[in-house]
C-alpha positions in Angstrom: 75.0 21.6 -17.5 74.7 19.6 -14.3 78.0 19.1 -13.1 79.3 18.9 -9.8 81.5 21.1 -8.3 84.5 18.8 -8.1 84.1 17.9 -11.7 83.8 21.5 -12.8 87.1 22.4 -11.7 88.6 19.4 -13.7 89.5 20.5 -17.6 87.6 19.1 -20.2 89.5 16.5 -21.8 89.8 16.1 -25.6 87.6 13.1 -26.5 86.6 12.5 -23.0 83.2 11.5 -21.5 82.3 15.1 -20.7 83.3 16.5 -23.9 80.7 14.3 -25.5 78.6 15.7 -22.5 78.9 19.1 -23.5 78.1 18.3 -27.1 75.1 16.2 -26.0 73.8 20.0 -24.9 71.8 18.5 -21.8 69.8 22.0 -20.6 68.4 21.6 -24.0 66.5 18.6 -23.5 63.6 20.1 -21.9 62.5 20.5 -25.4 62.2 16.6 -26.0 60.7 16.2 -22.4 57.8 18.7 -21.9 56.2 17.2 -25.4 56.1 13.5 -24.5 54.9 14.5 -21.1 51.7 16.6 -22.7 51.4 13.7 -24.6 51.2 11.5 -21.4 48.6 13.7 -19.6 46.4 13.7 -23.1 46.6 9.7 -22.7 45.3 9.4 -19.6 43.4 12.8 -18.9 41.1 12.9 -22.0 38.4 10.0 -21.1 38.1 7.8 -23.6 41.7 6.7 -23.9 43.6 4.2 -21.7 47.3 5.3 -20.7 50.2 2.6 -21.7 53.5 2.9 -19.7 55.9 0.8 -22.2 54.8 3.0 -25.4 55.0 6.4 -23.3 58.4 5.4 -21.9 59.6 4.6 -25.6 58.4 7.8 -27.0 60.3 9.4 -24.1 63.6 7.3 -25.1 63.4 7.8 -28.8 62.9 11.7 -28.4 65.7 12.1 -26.1 68.0 10.2 -28.5 67.3 12.0 -31.5 67.4 15.5 -29.9 70.8 14.3 -28.8 71.5 13.0 -32.2 70.5 16.0 -33.7 72.6 18.0 -31.3 75.9 16.2 -32.2 74.8 16.9 -36.0 74.4 20.6 -35.2 77.5 21.0 -33.8 79.7 19.1 -36.7 77.6 21.2 -39.3 78.1 24.9 -37.8 81.4 23.9 -37.0 82.3 23.1 -40.7 80.5 26.0 -41.9 82.0 28.6 -39.5 79.0 29.9 -37.4 80.8 28.3 -34.2 83.6 31.3 -34.2 85.4 32.5 -31.3 83.3 36.1 -31.4 80.7 33.4 -30.4 78.6 34.6 -27.2 77.0 31.5 -26.4 78.3 28.2 -24.7 81.1 26.7 -26.3 80.9 24.0 -28.5 83.0 21.2 -29.0 83.9 20.8 -32.3 85.1 24.2 -32.3 86.8 24.3 -29.0 88.4 21.2 -30.6 87.6 18.9 -27.7 86.1 16.4 -30.1 87.0 15.8 -33.6 84.9 15.8 -36.8 85.1 12.2 -36.7 84.5 11.9 -33.6 81.2 13.9 -33.4 80.2 11.8 -37.3 80.4 8.7 -35.0 78.4 10.1 -32.0 76.1 11.2 -34.4 75.5 7.3 -36.2 76.0 5.3 -32.9 72.6 7.7 -31.0 70.7 7.6 -34.1 71.5 3.6 -33.7 70.2 3.8 -30.3 67.0 5.4 -31.3 65.8 2.9 -33.6 65.6 0.5 -30.3 62.6 2.2 -28.8 61.5 3.0 -32.7 61.1 -0.3 -33.7 59.5 -1.4 -30.7 57.1 1.3 -31.4 56.2 0.7 -35.5 55.3 -2.8 -33.7 52.8 -1.8 -31.7 51.7 1.7 -33.1 51.9 0.9 -36.7 54.1 2.1 -39.9 52.9 5.9 -39.4 55.7 5.9 -36.5 58.8 4.7 -39.3 57.1 7.7 -41.3 57.7 10.5 -38.3 60.7 8.6 -37.3 62.4 8.8 -40.2 61.2 12.7 -40.9 62.7 13.4 -37.5 65.9 12.2 -38.4 66.2 13.6 -41.9 64.9 17.2 -40.6 67.4 17.2 -37.3 70.2 16.0 -39.5 69.4 19.3 -42.2 68.8 21.3 -40.0 72.2 22.9 -40.0 74.1 20.1 -42.8 73.5 18.8 -46.0 73.3 20.8 -49.0 70.6 22.9 -48.1 70.4 23.6 -44.3 67.0 24.7 -44.0 68.7 26.2 -40.2 70.7 28.7 -42.6 67.4 29.8 -44.2 64.9 31.2 -42.2 63.2 28.0 -41.4 63.9 26.7 -38.0 61.6 28.2 -36.3 59.3 25.6 -38.7 61.2 22.9 -38.0 60.9 22.9 -34.0 57.5 24.2 -33.7 56.1 21.1 -36.2 59.2 18.5 -34.5 59.3 19.5 -31.0 55.4 20.9 -30.9 52.7 19.8 -32.8 54.3 16.1 -34.2 56.0 15.6 -30.6 53.0 15.7 -28.7 50.6 14.2 -31.1 52.8 11.7 -31.8 53.4 10.7 -28.0 49.8 10.5 -27.9 49.1 8.8 -31.3 51.7 5.5 -30.2 49.4 5.3 -26.8 45.9 5.9 -28.0 46.2 5.0 -31.8 44.3 8.2 -32.8 45.0 11.9 -33.1 42.2 14.6 -32.9 41.9 18.3 -33.0 42.3 18.6 -29.3 45.6 17.1 -29.2 46.6 19.1 -32.0 45.6 22.4 -29.9 47.3 21.6 -26.7 50.4 21.0 -28.8 50.6 24.6 -29.7 51.6 26.1 -26.2 54.2 23.5 -26.5 55.5 24.2 -29.3 55.7 28.1 -28.9 57.8 27.7 -25.9 60.0 25.8 -27.6 60.4 27.8 -30.3 61.0 30.6 -28.3 63.9 29.2 -27.2 65.4 29.2 -30.5 64.6 32.8 -31.2 66.5 34.0 -27.8 69.1 31.8 -29.2 69.2 33.2 -32.8 68.6 37.1 -31.6 71.8 36.6 -29.3 73.7 35.3 -32.4 72.5 37.5 -35.2 75.8 39.4 -35.4 77.7 36.6 -36.3 75.4 34.8 -38.2 75.1 37.8 -40.0 78.7 37.3 -40.7 79.1 33.9 -41.7 76.0 34.0 -44.0 73.5 31.8 -41.9 70.3 33.6 -42.3 68.5 32.5 -39.5 64.9 34.0 -38.8 66.4 36.5 -36.4 68.6 37.6 -39.9 65.6 38.1 -41.7 63.2 39.5 -39.9 65.7 41.9 -38.0 66.5 42.6 -34.0 63.6 44.2 -33.0 60.6 42.3 -35.1 62.6 39.3 -33.4 62.4 40.0 -30.2 58.3 41.0 -30.0 58.2 37.6 -31.9 59.3 36.4 -28.5 56.8 38.1 -26.4 54.0 37.3 -28.8 54.7 33.4 -28.7 54.7 33.1 -24.8 51.6 34.9 -24.9 49.8 32.8 -27.3 51.7 29.7 -25.4 49.3 31.3 -22.3 46.1 32.5 -24.7 45.7 28.7 -25.8 45.0 26.8 -23.0 42.9 29.9 -21.4 40.3 29.6 -24.1 39.9 26.0 -25.0 37.9 24.9 -22.3 35.4 27.2 -24.2 34.8 24.6 -27.1 36.2 21.3 -25.7 33.6 19.9 -23.1 36.4 17.4 -21.9 39.0 20.1 -21.4 38.4 21.9 -17.6 39.3 25.1 -16.3 41.8 23.3 -14.7 43.9 24.6 -17.9 44.2 27.8 -16.0 46.3 26.7 -13.9 49.6 27.2 -16.4 49.1 30.6 -15.1 50.9 29.9 -12.4 54.1 29.7 -14.5 53.7 33.2 -15.7 56.0 34.7 -13.5 58.6 32.9 -15.3 58.3 35.1 -18.2 59.2 38.3 -16.7 63.0 38.0 -16.3 63.5 36.8 -19.8 61.3 38.7 -21.9 62.7 41.7 -20.1 65.9 41.0 -21.0 64.9 39.7 -24.9 63.2 43.2 -25.2 65.8 45.6 -23.4 69.6 44.2 -23.7 71.9 44.3 -26.2 73.0 40.4 -27.2 75.4 39.4 -24.7 76.0 37.4 -21.7 72.7 38.0 -20.6 71.2 36.5 -23.5 72.5 33.2 -22.2 70.7 33.6 -18.7 67.3 34.5 -20.9 67.7 31.5 -23.1 67.9 29.0 -19.6 65.3 31.1 -18.1 63.2 30.2 -21.4 63.8 26.6 -21.0 62.9 26.4 -17.6 59.7 28.3 -18.6 59.2 25.5 -21.3 59.6 22.7 -18.6 57.4 24.7 -16.3 54.7 25.9 -18.7 54.5 21.8 -19.9 54.1 20.3 -16.8 51.3 22.9 -15.5 49.6 22.1 -18.9 49.5 18.3 -17.9 48.5 18.6 -14.7 45.4 21.0 -16.1 44.7 18.4 -18.8 45.0 15.0 -16.2 42.1 17.1 -13.6 
């Protein structure tokens, strides 16, 4: 969390602004930022399209608000199901620590979703009814990730959700609201984004595997086991670099500038070493942050390569 040194010395106050900031999980917002930037770059860089600023900004604002609302909802749902107990290895959660009550978090979820409607309405007017379908699907998926009668995040489907919504749909949806179309190139360009953002969740779930198993939360890591999940993390990152490496072979309007993504490759070394070798613990929190930085760095470099 980006808090200056003076603020970091101040105790967190129940119901205070910093409690809501904690629940919003600002360090995770690169998951919403990176795919939108790649979608912007594709609309700008693929020659037959015209970049439109207002739909681009509306897509970014909507994505960030939906992510924050989902984070609030997940904090609340995990607390209700006992998944954020005192044995938790990750950062503290607002509900479990008593910084926000269930009612306060529920109100925050509703308020943030309402805010997300504002850019959503603009995009529906400018880009059509398909934006409404995408928006509603995103809201439902975010809330039911660990909430509702059948929380699919507790049934090994969290990675599928993250790859689909924060990878393919986020990139291609941003592209669509600016161009009115989607093509095979944009779907393939979304996959490195989807792989790296999903890798963030894999680190999180390997770290929390023992506690999740104890409370009946069947994440993909619980289902596959620690060793297979660790190798899944590595495979996802390697695929994220492989895709932009081979795309220029098949698409004439994608240049070899896509190889610029390899400049971020050193960023994978430390988190991969941690995930493959260390026991789950505080080092996994550092690996989580490093994977988030990799996700953003690769997305920025991919965007640059698309525009060249």
